N, CA, C and O atoms as a Tinker XYZ file with bonds, in Angstrom:
   444  protein
     1  N      6.522000  -77.995000  -52.656000    73     2
     2  CA     6.883000  -79.191000  -53.378000    64     1     3
     3  C      5.777000  -80.230000  -53.213000    63     2     4     5
     4  O      5.368000  -80.530000  -52.091000    81     3
     5  N      5.305000  -80.764000  -54.297000    73     3     6
     6  CA     4.222000  -81.739000  -54.289000    64     5     7
     7  C      4.812000  -83.141000  -54.174000    63     6     8     9
     8  O      5.731000  -83.507000  -54.907000    81     7
     9  N      4.263000  -83.919000  -53.235000    73     7    10
    10  CA     4.740000  -85.277000  -53.041000    64     9    11
    11  C      3.955000  -86.228000  -53.926000    63    10    12    13
    12  O      2.775000  -86.007000  -54.200000    81    11
    13  N      4.607000  -87.274000  -54.364000    73    11    14
    14  CA     3.964000  -88.232000  -55.245000    64    13    15
    15  C      3.097000  -89.193000  -54.438000    63    14    16    17
    16  O      3.211000  -89.290000  -53.216000    81    15
    17  N      2.240000  -89.889000  -55.148000    73    15    18
    18  CA     1.361000  -90.851000  -54.506000    64    17    19
    19  C      2.160000  -91.937000  -53.790000    63    18    20    21
    20  O      1.855000  -92.289000  -52.650000    81    19
    21  N      3.188000  -92.468000  -54.465000    73    19    22
    22  CA     3.945000  -93.578000  -53.885000    64    21    23
    23  C      4.691000  -93.150000  -52.632000    63    22    24    25
    24  O      4.773000  -93.921000  -51.676000    81    23
    25  N      5.232000  -91.947000  -52.614000    73    23    26
    26  CA     5.943000  -91.496000  -51.416000    64    25    27
    27  C      4.976000  -91.315000  -50.248000    63    26    28    29
    28  O      5.318000  -91.654000  -49.115000    81    27
    29  N      3.788000  -90.795000  -50.496000    73    27    30
    30  CA     2.797000  -90.662000  -49.424000    64    29    31
    31  C      2.270000  -92.015000  -48.965000    63    30    32    33
    32  O      1.967000  -92.198000  -47.786000    81    31
    33  N      2.160000  -92.953000  -49.885000    73    31    34
    34  CA     1.718000  -94.305000  -49.557000    64    33    35
    35  C      2.723000  -94.972000  -48.611000    63    34    36    37
    36  O      2.341000  -95.569000  -47.604000    81    35
    37  N      4.009000  -94.860000  -48.948000    73    35    38
    38  CA     5.056000  -95.451000  -48.109000    64    37    39
    39  C      5.144000  -94.723000  -46.771000    63    38    40    41
    40  O      5.320000  -95.358000  -45.731000    81    39
    41  N      5.024000  -93.406000  -46.790000    73    39    42
    42  CA     5.052000  -92.640000  -45.549000    64    41    43
    43  C      3.901000  -93.027000  -44.626000    63    42    44    45
    44  O      4.095000  -93.122000  -43.414000    81    43
    45  N      2.720000  -93.251000  -45.169000    73    43    46
    46  CA     1.580000  -93.649000  -44.346000    64    45    47
    47  C      1.867000  -94.953000  -43.613000    63    46    48    49
    48  O      1.565000  -95.098000  -42.428000    81    47
    49  N      2.455000  -95.897000  -44.337000    73    47    50
    50  CA     2.781000  -97.187000  -43.733000    64    49    51
    51  C      3.765000  -97.016000  -42.578000    63    50    52    53
    52  O      3.535000  -97.519000  -41.478000    81    51
    53  N      4.859000  -96.306000  -42.836000    73    51    54
    54  CA     5.907000  -96.221000  -41.831000    64    53    55
    55  C      5.571000  -95.268000  -40.683000    63    54    56    57
    56  O      6.079000  -95.445000  -39.576000    81    55
    57  N      4.744000  -94.282000  -40.918000    73    55    58
    58  CA     4.295000  -93.430000  -39.814000    64    57    59
    59  C      3.450000  -94.248000  -38.851000    63    58    60    61
    60  O      3.640000  -94.162000  -37.638000    81    59
    61  N      2.521000  -95.036000  -39.371000    73    59    62
    62  CA     1.693000  -95.876000  -38.500000    64    61    63
    63  C      2.553000  -96.897000  -37.758000    63    62    64    65
    64  O      2.344000  -97.139000  -36.569000    81    63
    65  N      3.510000  -97.489000  -38.451000    73    63    66
    66  CA     4.416000  -98.446000  -37.821000    64    65    67
    67  C      5.210000  -97.780000  -36.700000    63    66    68    69
    68  O      5.342000  -98.341000  -35.612000    81    67
    69  N      5.731000  -96.602000  -36.960000    73    67    70
    70  CA     6.530000  -95.888000  -35.965000    64    69    71
    71  C      5.724000  -95.437000  -34.766000    63    70    72    73
    72  O      6.198000  -95.517000  -33.633000    81    71
    73  N      4.518000  -94.967000  -34.999000    73    71    74
    74  CA     3.663000  -94.537000  -33.882000    64    73    75
    75  C      3.356000  -95.729000  -32.988000    63    74    76    77
    76  O      3.408000  -95.617000  -31.764000    81    75
    77  N      3.042000  -96.854000  -33.583000    73    75    78
    78  CA     2.696000  -98.022000  -32.780000    64    77    79
    79  C      3.909000  -98.561000  -32.023000    63    78    80    81
    80  O      3.823000  -98.823000  -30.824000    81    79
    81  N      5.026000  -98.727000  -32.711000    73    79    82
    82  CA     6.217000  -99.254000  -32.029000    64    81    83
    83  C      6.736000  -98.289000  -30.970000    63    82    84    85
    84  O      7.039000  -98.696000  -29.849000    81    83
    85  N      6.836000  -97.022000  -31.322000    73    83    86
    86  CA     7.346000  -96.034000  -30.374000    64    85    87
    87  C      6.439000  -95.859000  -29.170000    63    86    88    89
    88  O      6.907000  -95.820000  -28.032000    81    87
    89  N      5.153000  -95.755000  -29.419000    73    87    90
    90  CA     4.201000  -95.595000  -28.317000    64    89    91
    91  C      4.191000  -96.789000  -27.390000    63    90    92    93
    92  O      4.076000  -96.645000  -26.173000    81    91
    93  N      4.312000  -97.969000  -27.972000    73    91    94
    94  CA     4.314000  -99.176000  -27.155000    64    93    95
    95  C      5.577000  -99.279000  -26.319000    63    94    96    97
    96  O      5.520000  -99.636000  -25.142000    81    95
    97  N      6.714000  -98.968000  -26.921000    73    95    98
    98  CA     7.984000  -99.046000  -26.182000    64    97    99
    99  C      8.035000  -98.021000  -25.045000    63    98   100   101
   100  O      8.443000  -98.344000  -23.929000    81    99
   101  N      7.623000  -96.802000  -25.333000    73    99   102
   102  CA     7.633000  -95.771000  -24.293000    64   101   103
   103  C      6.597000  -96.097000  -23.209000    63   102   104   105
   104  O      6.847000  -95.884000  -22.023000    81   103
   105  N      5.445000  -96.610000  -23.619000    73   103   106
   106  CA     4.436000  -97.009000  -22.646000    64   105   107
   107  C      4.904000  -98.161000  -21.778000    63   106   108   109
   108  O      4.584000  -98.208000  -20.590000    81   107
   109  N      5.656000  -99.092000  -22.351000    73   107   110
   110  CA     6.193000 -100.209000  -21.568000    64   109   111
   111  C      7.211000  -99.703000  -20.544000    63   110   112   113
   112  O      7.279000 -100.212000  -19.425000    81   111
   113  N      7.993000  -98.709000  -20.930000    73   111   114
   114  CA     8.939000  -98.115000  -19.984000    64   113   115
   115  C      8.182000  -97.442000  -18.830000    63   114   116   117
   116  O      8.588000  -97.524000  -17.670000    81   115
   117  N      7.076000  -96.776000  -19.176000    73   115   118
   118  CA     6.241000  -96.178000  -18.132000    64   117   119
   119  C      5.642000  -97.228000  -17.220000    63   118   120   121
   120  O      5.552000  -97.018000  -16.010000    81   119
   121  N      5.230000  -98.359000  -17.781000    73   119   122
   122  CA     4.696000  -99.447000  -16.963000    64   121   123
   123  C      5.778000  -99.985000  -16.033000    63   122   124   125
   124  O      5.507000 -100.285000  -14.870000    81   123
   125  N      7.001000 -100.108000  -16.540000    73   123   126
   126  CA     8.119000 -100.559000  -15.711000    64   125   127
   127  C      8.347000  -99.604000  -14.544000    63   126   128   129
   128  O      8.555000 -100.038000  -13.411000    81   127
   129  N      8.308000  -98.301000  -14.825000    73   127   130
   130  CA     8.541000  -97.305000  -13.776000    64   129   131
   131  C      7.458000  -97.328000  -12.705000    63   130   132   133
   132  O      7.722000  -96.989000  -11.552000    81   131
   133  N      6.257000  -97.720000  -13.069000    73   131   134
   134  CA     5.162000  -97.767000  -12.088000    64   133   135
   135  C      4.992000  -99.136000  -11.451000    63   134   136   137
   136  O      4.065000  -99.345000  -10.669000    81   135
   137  N      5.881000 -100.074000  -11.779000    73   135   138
   138  CA     5.838000 -101.379000  -11.137000    64   137   139
   139  C      4.929000 -102.393000  -11.797000    63   138   140   141
   140  O      4.681000 -103.453000  -11.221000    81   139
   141  N      4.427000 -102.108000  -12.979000    73   139   142
   142  CA     3.580000 -103.053000  -13.704000    64   141   143
   143  C      4.463000 -103.891000  -14.630000    63   142   144   145
   144  O      5.551000 -103.455000  -15.005000    81   143
   145  N      4.008000 -105.081000  -14.999000    73   143   146
   146  CA     4.817000 -105.905000  -15.910000    64   145   147
   147  C      4.845000 -105.310000  -17.321000    63   146   148   149
   148  O      3.804000 -105.235000  -17.975000    81   147
   149  N      6.018000 -104.888000  -17.797000    73   147   150
   150  CA     6.080000 -104.180000  -19.069000    64   149   151
   151  C      5.718000 -105.030000  -20.285000    63   150   152   153
   152  O      5.082000 -104.526000  -21.211000    81   151
   153  N      6.106000 -106.303000  -20.305000    73   151   154
   154  CA     5.838000 -107.113000  -21.487000    64   153   155
   155  C      4.352000 -107.382000  -21.680000    63   154   156   157
   156  O      3.856000 -107.316000  -22.805000    81   155
   157  N      3.646000 -107.678000  -20.620000    73   155   158
   158  CA     2.208000 -107.908000  -20.780000    64   157   159
   159  C      1.470000 -106.600000  -21.059000    63   158   160   161
   160  O      0.435000 -106.585000  -21.725000    81   159
   161  N      2.016000 -105.512000  -20.542000    73   159   162
   162  CA     1.411000 -104.201000  -20.792000    64   161   163
   163  C      1.632000 -103.756000  -22.242000    63   162   164   165
   164  O      0.831000 -102.997000  -22.787000    81   163
   165  N      2.719000 -104.228000  -22.864000    73   163   166
   166  CA     3.030000 -103.855000  -24.245000    64   165   167
   167  C      1.952000 -104.339000  -25.215000    63   166   168   169
   168  O      1.566000 -103.608000  -26.128000    81   167
   169  N      1.474000 -105.541000  -25.026000    73   167   170
   170  CA     0.464000 -106.072000  -25.936000    64   169   171
   171  C     -0.840000 -105.297000  -25.815000    63   170   172   173
   172  O     -1.501000 -105.025000  -26.818000    81   171
   173  N     -1.205000 -104.945000  -24.603000    73   171   174
   174  CA    -2.407000 -104.132000  -24.403000    64   173   175
   175  C     -2.254000 -102.775000  -25.070000    63   174   176   177
   176  O     -3.177000 -102.293000  -25.728000    81   175
   177  N     -1.099000 -102.165000  -24.903000    73   175   178
   178  CA    -0.843000 -100.868000  -25.537000    64   177   179
   179  C     -0.871000 -100.977000  -27.054000    63   178   180   181
   180  O     -1.424000 -100.108000  -27.727000    81   179
   181  N     -0.285000 -102.029000  -27.593000    73   179   182
   182  CA    -0.255000 -102.196000  -29.052000    64   181   183
   183  C     -1.670000 -102.280000  -29.610000    63   182   184   185
   184  O     -1.965000 -101.686000  -30.647000    81   183
   185  N     -2.537000 -103.007000  -28.936000    73   183   186
   186  CA    -3.928000 -103.107000  -29.401000    64   185   187
   187  C     -4.670000 -101.781000  -29.273000    63   186   188   189
   188  O     -5.495000 -101.447000  -30.124000    81   187
   189  N     -4.385000 -101.031000  -28.223000    73   187   190
   190  CA    -5.070000  -99.752000  -28.015000    64   189   191
   191  C     -4.539000  -98.642000  -28.925000    63   190   192   193
   192  O     -5.265000  -97.696000  -29.227000    81   191
   193  N     -3.298000  -98.746000  -29.357000    73   191   194
   194  CA    -2.697000  -97.689000  -30.170000    64   193   195
   195  C     -2.942000  -97.842000  -31.661000    63   194   196   197
   196  O     -2.605000  -96.938000  -32.426000    81   195
   197  N     -3.511000  -98.942000  -32.094000    73   195   198
   198  CA    -3.709000  -99.158000  -33.533000    64   197   199
   199  C     -4.510000  -98.035000  -34.177000    63   198   200   201
   200  O     -4.117000  -97.524000  -35.226000    81   199
   201  N     -5.611000  -97.649000  -33.576000    73   199   202
   202  CA    -6.463000  -96.623000  -34.179000    64   201   203
   203  C     -5.743000  -95.272000  -34.194000    63   202   204   205
   204  O     -5.903000  -94.497000  -35.137000    81   203
   205  N     -4.954000  -94.988000  -33.159000    73   203   206
   206  CA    -4.247000  -93.716000  -33.107000    64   205   207
   207  C     -3.100000  -93.681000  -34.101000    63   206   208   209
   208  O     -2.771000  -92.621000  -34.633000    81   207
   209  N     -2.493000  -94.826000  -34.357000    73   207   210
   210  CA    -1.461000  -94.897000  -35.393000    64   209   211
   211  C     -2.082000  -94.621000  -36.760000    63   210   212   213
   212  O     -1.484000  -93.943000  -37.595000    81   211
   213  N     -3.265000  -95.142000  -36.978000    73   211   214
   214  CA    -3.974000  -94.903000  -38.236000    64   213   215
   215  C     -4.309000  -93.427000  -38.399000    63   214   216   217
   216  O     -4.118000  -92.860000  -39.475000    81   215
   217  N     -4.805000  -92.804000  -37.342000    73   215   218
   218  CA    -5.160000  -91.382000  -37.391000    64   217   219
   219  C     -3.916000  -90.529000  -37.639000    63   218   220   221
   220  O     -3.960000  -89.580000  -38.423000    81   219
   221  N     -2.817000  -90.860000  -36.981000    73   219   222
   222  CA    -1.580000  -90.091000  -37.173000    64   221   223
   223  C     -1.057000  -90.253000  -38.594000    63   222   224   225
   224  O     -0.552000  -89.295000  -39.180000    81   223
   225  N     -1.171000  -91.442000  -39.148000    73   223   226
   226  CA    -0.633000  -91.691000  -40.486000    64   225   227
   227  C     -1.413000  -90.971000  -41.580000    63   226   228   229
   228  O     -0.821000  -90.500000  -42.551000    81   227
   229  N     -2.730000  -90.879000  -41.435000    73   227   230
   230  CA    -3.501000  -90.200000  -42.479000    64   229   231
   231  C     -3.557000  -88.696000  -42.261000    63   230   232   233
   232  O     -4.203000  -87.979000  -43.025000    81   231
   233  N     -2.892000  -88.224000  -41.237000    73   231   234
   234  CA    -2.774000  -86.788000  -41.036000    64   233   235
   235  C     -3.550000  -86.246000  -39.861000    63   234   236   237
   236  O     -3.261000  -85.145000  -39.393000    81   235
   237  N     -4.520000  -86.977000  -39.373000    73   235   238
   238  CA    -5.279000  -86.512000  -38.228000    64   237   239
   239  C     -6.118000  -85.277000  -38.506000    63   238   240   241
   240  O     -6.592000  -84.631000  -37.571000    81   239
   241  N     -6.309000  -84.941000  -39.770000    73   239   242
   242  CA    -7.085000  -83.760000  -40.122000    64   241   243
   243  C     -8.304000  -84.181000  -40.931000    63   242   244   245
   244  O     -8.557000  -85.369000  -41.134000    81   243
   245  N     -9.032000  -83.210000  -41.375000    73   243   246
   246  CA   -10.224000  -83.480000  -42.171000    64   245   247
   247  C     -9.922000  -83.525000  -43.668000    63   246   248   249
   248  O    -10.844000  -83.638000  -44.476000    81   247
   249  N     -8.654000  -83.439000  -44.049000    73   247   250
   250  CA    -8.299000  -83.503000  -45.472000    64   249   251
   251  C     -8.732000  -84.815000  -46.104000    63   250   252   253
   252  O     -9.209000  -84.841000  -47.238000    81   251
   253  N     -8.563000  -85.892000  -45.370000    73   251   254
   254  CA    -8.969000  -87.195000  -45.895000    64   253   255
   255  C    -10.470000  -87.240000  -46.119000    63   254   256   257
   256  O    -10.938000  -87.717000  -47.152000    81   255
   257  N    -11.219000  -86.742000  -45.150000    73   255   258
   258  CA   -12.671000  -86.748000  -45.280000    64   257   259
   259  C    -13.140000  -85.794000  -46.376000    63   258   260   261
   260  O    -14.126000  -86.063000  -47.061000    81   259
   261  N    -12.428000  -84.683000  -46.537000    73   259   262
   262  CA   -12.754000  -83.750000  -47.615000    64   261   263
   263  C    -12.525000  -84.407000  -48.973000    63   262   264   265
   264  O    -13.334000  -84.254000  -49.888000    81   263
   265  N    -11.416000  -85.143000  -49.097000    73   263   266
   266  CA   -11.139000  -85.838000  -50.358000    64   265   267
   267  C    -12.187000  -86.909000  -50.640000    63   266   268   269
   268  O    -12.613000  -87.085000  -51.781000    81   267
   269  N    -12.596000  -87.620000  -49.597000    73   267   270
   270  CA   -13.641000  -88.633000  -49.779000    64   269   271
   271  C    -14.966000  -87.991000  -50.184000    63   270   272   273
   272  O    -15.674000  -88.506000  -51.049000    81   271
   273  N    -15.294000  -86.864000  -49.554000    73   271   274
   274  CA   -16.535000  -86.162000  -49.901000    64   273   275
   275  C    -16.491000  -85.673000  -51.345000    63   274   276   277
   276  O    -17.464000  -85.812000  -52.086000    81   275
   277  N    -15.371000  -85.110000  -51.731000    73   275   278
   278  CA   -15.219000  -84.629000  -53.101000    64   277   279
   279  C    -15.355000  -85.782000  -54.088000    63   278   280   281
   280  O    -15.941000  -85.630000  -55.160000    81   279
   281  N    -14.812000  -86.927000  -53.718000    73   279   282
   282  CA   -14.902000  -88.087000  -54.593000    64   281   283
   283  C    -16.317000  -88.610000  -54.736000    63   282   284   285
   284  O    -16.731000  -89.016000  -55.822000    81   283
   285  N    -17.058000  -88.598000  -53.642000    73   283   286
   286  CA   -18.423000  -89.130000  -53.678000    64   285   287
   287  C    -19.385000  -88.149000  -54.335000    63   286   288   289
   288  O    -20.175000  -88.540000  -55.195000    81   287
   289  N    -19.329000  -86.882000  -53.941000    73   287   290
   290  CA   -20.320000  -85.923000  -54.407000    64   289   291
   291  C    -19.942000  -85.198000  -55.697000    63   290   292   293
   292  O    -20.819000  -84.672000  -56.382000    81   291
   293  N    -18.655000  -85.160000  -56.040000    73   291   294
   294  CA   -18.235000  -84.471000  -57.258000    64   293   295
   295  C    -17.670000  -85.427000  -58.302000    63   294   296   297
   296  O    -17.201000  -85.002000  -59.358000    81   295
   297  N    -17.717000  -86.709000  -58.000000    73   295   298
   298  CA   -17.311000  -87.710000  -58.973000    64   297   299
   299  C    -15.815000  -87.866000  -59.159000    63   298   300   301
   300  O    -15.378000  -88.393000  -60.182000    81   299
   301  N    -15.024000  -87.426000  -58.205000    73   299   302
   302  CA   -13.570000  -87.567000  -58.294000    64   301   303
   303  C    -13.171000  -88.916000  -57.697000    63   302   304   305
   304  O    -12.614000  -88.983000  -56.601000    81   303
   305  N    -13.461000  -89.976000  -58.425000    73   303   306
   306  CA   -13.220000  -91.325000  -57.898000    64   305   307
   307  C    -11.734000  -91.619000  -57.719000    63   306   308   309
   308  O    -11.366000  -92.462000  -56.901000    81   307
   309  N    -10.900000  -90.950000  -58.454000    73   307   310
   310  CA    -9.452000  -91.142000  -58.302000    64   309   311
   311  C     -9.003000  -90.746000  -56.895000    63   310   312   313
   312  O     -8.170000  -91.425000  -56.295000    81   311
   313  N     -9.552000  -89.652000  -56.372000    73   311   314
   314  CA    -9.217000  -89.204000  -55.018000    64   313   315
   315  C     -9.698000  -90.198000  -53.964000    63   314   316   317
   316  O     -8.997000  -90.452000  -52.984000    81   315
   317  N    -10.868000  -90.750000  -54.157000    73   315   318
   318  CA   -11.403000  -91.737000  -53.205000    64   317   319
   319  C    -10.505000  -92.963000  -53.191000    63   318   320   321
   320  O    -10.171000  -93.479000  -52.124000    81   319
   321  N    -10.117000  -93.425000  -54.354000    73   319   322
   322  CA    -9.258000  -94.602000  -54.455000    64   321   323
   323  C     -7.908000  -94.358000  -53.779000    63   322   324   325
   324  O     -7.402000  -95.231000  -53.074000    81   323
   325  N     -7.325000  -93.177000  -53.991000    73   323   326
   326  CA    -6.048000  -92.841000  -53.358000    64   325   327
   327  C     -6.172000  -92.818000  -51.836000    63   326   328   329
   328  O     -5.324000  -93.364000  -51.131000    81   327
   329  N     -7.230000  -92.185000  -51.334000    73   327   330
   330  CA    -7.409000  -92.101000  -49.887000    64   329   331
   331  C     -7.610000  -93.473000  -49.269000    63   330   332   333
   332  O     -7.105000  -93.748000  -48.180000    81   331
   333  N     -8.337000  -94.323000  -49.949000    73   331   334
   334  CA    -8.536000  -95.685000  -49.448000    64   333   335
   335  C     -7.202000  -96.434000  -49.405000    63   334   336   337
   336  O     -6.948000  -97.190000  -48.467000    81   335
   337  N     -6.362000  -96.232000  -50.399000    73   335   338
   338  CA    -5.050000  -96.885000  -50.391000    64   337   339
   339  C     -4.159000  -96.333000  -49.284000    63   338   340   341
   340  O     -3.399000  -97.088000  -48.677000    81   339
   341  N     -4.236000  -95.021000  -49.006000    73   339   342
   342  CA    -3.485000  -94.449000  -47.889000    64   341   343
   343  C     -3.940000  -95.066000  -46.568000    63   342   344   345
   344  O     -3.119000  -95.405000  -45.716000    81   343
   345  N     -5.244000  -95.207000  -46.409000    73   343   346
   346  CA    -5.786000  -95.796000  -45.179000    64   345   347
   347  C     -5.364000  -97.259000  -45.063000    63   346   348   349
   348  O     -5.004000  -97.712000  -43.976000    81   347
   349  N     -5.403000  -97.997000  -46.163000    73   347   350
   350  CA    -4.963000  -99.396000  -46.134000    64   349   351
   351  C     -3.479000  -99.511000  -45.793000    63   350   352   353
   352  O     -3.083000 -100.414000  -45.056000    81   351
   353  N     -2.657000  -98.607000  -46.321000    73   351   354
   354  CA    -1.231000  -98.620000  -45.995000    64   353   355
   355  C     -1.019000  -98.348000  -44.508000    63   354   356   357
   356  O     -0.194000  -98.996000  -43.864000    81   355
   357  N     -1.765000  -97.392000  -43.969000    73   355   358
   358  CA    -1.650000  -97.082000  -42.543000    64   357   359
   359  C     -2.116000  -98.263000  -41.692000    63   358   360   361
   360  O     -1.508000  -98.573000  -40.668000    81   359
   361  N     -3.183000  -98.913000  -42.114000    73   359   362
   362  CA    -3.657000 -100.093000  -41.380000    64   361   363
   363  C     -2.611000 -101.209000  -41.434000    63   362   364   365
   364  O     -2.400000 -101.919000  -40.451000    81   363
   365  N     -1.965000 -101.356000  -42.580000    73   363   366
   366  CA    -0.912000 -102.353000  -42.706000    64   365   367
   367  C      0.267000 -102.054000  -41.795000    63   366   368   369
   368  O      0.823000 -102.966000  -41.182000    81   367
   369  N      0.651000 -100.797000  -41.699000    73   367   370
   370  CA     1.740000 -100.407000  -40.808000    64   369   371
   371  C      1.407000 -100.653000  -39.352000    63   370   372   373
   372  O      2.245000 -101.133000  -38.588000    81   371
   373  N      0.175000 -100.323000  -38.963000    73   371   374
   374  CA    -0.250000 -100.554000  -37.582000    64   373   375
   375  C     -0.300000 -102.051000  -37.279000    63   374   376   377
   376  O      0.099000 -102.479000  -36.196000    81   375
   377  N     -0.781000 -102.834000  -38.217000    73   375   378
   378  CA    -0.848000 -104.282000  -38.012000    64   377   379
   379  C      0.554000 -104.890000  -37.955000    63   378   380   381
   380  O      0.804000 -105.792000  -37.155000    81   379
   381  N      1.460000 -104.409000  -38.790000    73   379   382
   382  CA     2.840000 -104.888000  -38.748000    64   381   383
   383  C      3.472000 -104.582000  -37.395000    63   382   384   385
   384  O      4.150000 -105.428000  -36.813000    81   383
   385  N      3.247000 -103.378000  -36.903000    73   383   386
   386  CA     3.764000 -103.005000  -35.583000    64   385   387
   387  C      3.203000 -103.892000  -34.487000    63   386   388   389
   388  O      3.934000 -104.302000  -33.586000    81   387
   389  N      1.915000 -104.190000  -34.554000    73   387   390
   390  CA     1.305000 -105.062000  -33.549000    64   389   391
   391  C      1.884000 -106.471000  -33.621000    63   390   392   393
   392  O      2.083000 -107.116000  -32.591000    81   391
   393  N      2.155000 -106.948000  -34.831000    73   391   394
   394  CA     2.759000 -108.279000  -34.976000    64   393   395
   395  C      4.186000 -108.299000  -34.419000    63   394   396   397
   396  O      4.588000 -109.278000  -33.790000    81   395
   397  N      4.946000 -107.237000  -34.641000    73   395   398
   398  CA     6.306000 -107.164000  -34.093000    64   397   399
   399  C      6.260000 -107.181000  -32.572000    63   398   400   401
   400  O      7.052000 -107.874000  -31.934000    81   399
   401  N      5.340000 -106.426000  -31.990000    73   399   402
   402  CA     5.198000 -106.413000  -30.531000    64   401   403
   403  C      4.774000 -107.790000  -30.031000    63   402   404   405
   404  O      5.252000 -108.251000  -28.995000    81   403
   405  N      3.888000 -108.438000  -30.756000    73   403   406
   406  CA     3.457000 -109.784000  -30.373000    64   405   407
   407  C      4.649000 -110.744000  -30.387000    63   406   408   409
   408  O      4.781000 -111.581000  -29.493000    81   407
   409  N      5.512000 -110.628000  -31.390000    73   407   410
   410  CA     6.696000 -111.476000  -31.462000    64   409   411
   411  C      7.673000 -111.147000  -30.341000    63   410   412   413
   412  O      8.261000 -112.047000  -29.742000    81   411
   413  N      7.848000 -109.858000  -30.057000    73   411   414
   414  CA     8.781000 -109.462000  -28.994000    64   413   415
   415  C      8.336000 -109.930000  -27.618000    63   414   416   417
   416  O      9.156000 -110.347000  -26.799000    81   415
   417  N      7.049000 -109.860000  -27.371000    73   415   418
   418  CA     6.538000 -110.212000  -26.043000    64   417   419
   419  C      6.239000 -111.688000  -25.907000    63   418   420   421
   420  O      5.913000 -112.152000  -24.814000    81   419
   421  N      6.343000 -112.445000  -27.004000    73   419   422
   422  CA     6.037000 -113.875000  -27.004000    64   421   423
   423  C      4.598000 -114.128000  -26.535000    63   422   424   425
   424  O      4.317000 -115.125000  -25.870000    81   423
   425  N      3.705000 -113.219000  -26.891000    73   423   426
   426  CA     2.311000 -113.286000  -26.453000    64   425   427
   427  C      1.607000 -114.519000  -27.032000    63   426   428   429
   428  O      0.656000 -115.021000  -26.432000    81   427
   429  N      2.055000 -115.005000  -28.172000    73   427   430
   430  CA     1.403000 -116.139000  -28.812000    64   429   431
   431  C      1.780000 -117.463000  -28.169000    63   430   432   433
   432  O      1.108000 -118.466000  -28.408000    81   431
   433  N      2.828000 -117.499000  -27.364000    73   431   434
   434  CA     3.244000 -118.747000  -26.734000    64   433   435
   435  C      2.404000 -118.992000  -25.486000    63   434   436   437
   436  O      2.254000 -118.107000  -24.644000    81   435
   437  N      1.871000 -120.173000  -25.378000    73   435   438
   438  CA     1.112000 -120.538000  -24.189000    64   437   439
   439  C     -0.342000 -120.150000  -24.245000    63   438   440   441
   440  O     -1.063000 -120.360000  -23.270000    81   439
   441  N     -0.802000 -119.596000  -25.338000    73   439   442
   442  CA    -2.233000 -119.247000  -25.412000    64   441   443
   443  C     -2.882000 -119.872000  -26.608000    63   442   444
   444  O     -4.078000 -119.687000  -26.829000    81   443
């Protein structure tokens, strides 16, 4: 079954959001278990997980790079445009997750 562009676009956003939120929450629990302050550790984790959320959302494979190569060298500009939009959606999801963590931890207060 072939997925549509819009469904993959939305999936990219929410996969990145889920990876960032889930990874940060589980990492904060790990920080709690080891005696570190979980809330301050959450913000550090959120910043470090952004790139991994992006990689997970675009598939973590070379399909994206293959599509970009095909677009550049074979003139399939439609594929390049789609891949760029998938990457932007994933970046948006990761940034949204980081903002939610920032709001939860009140990191913006006092700085």
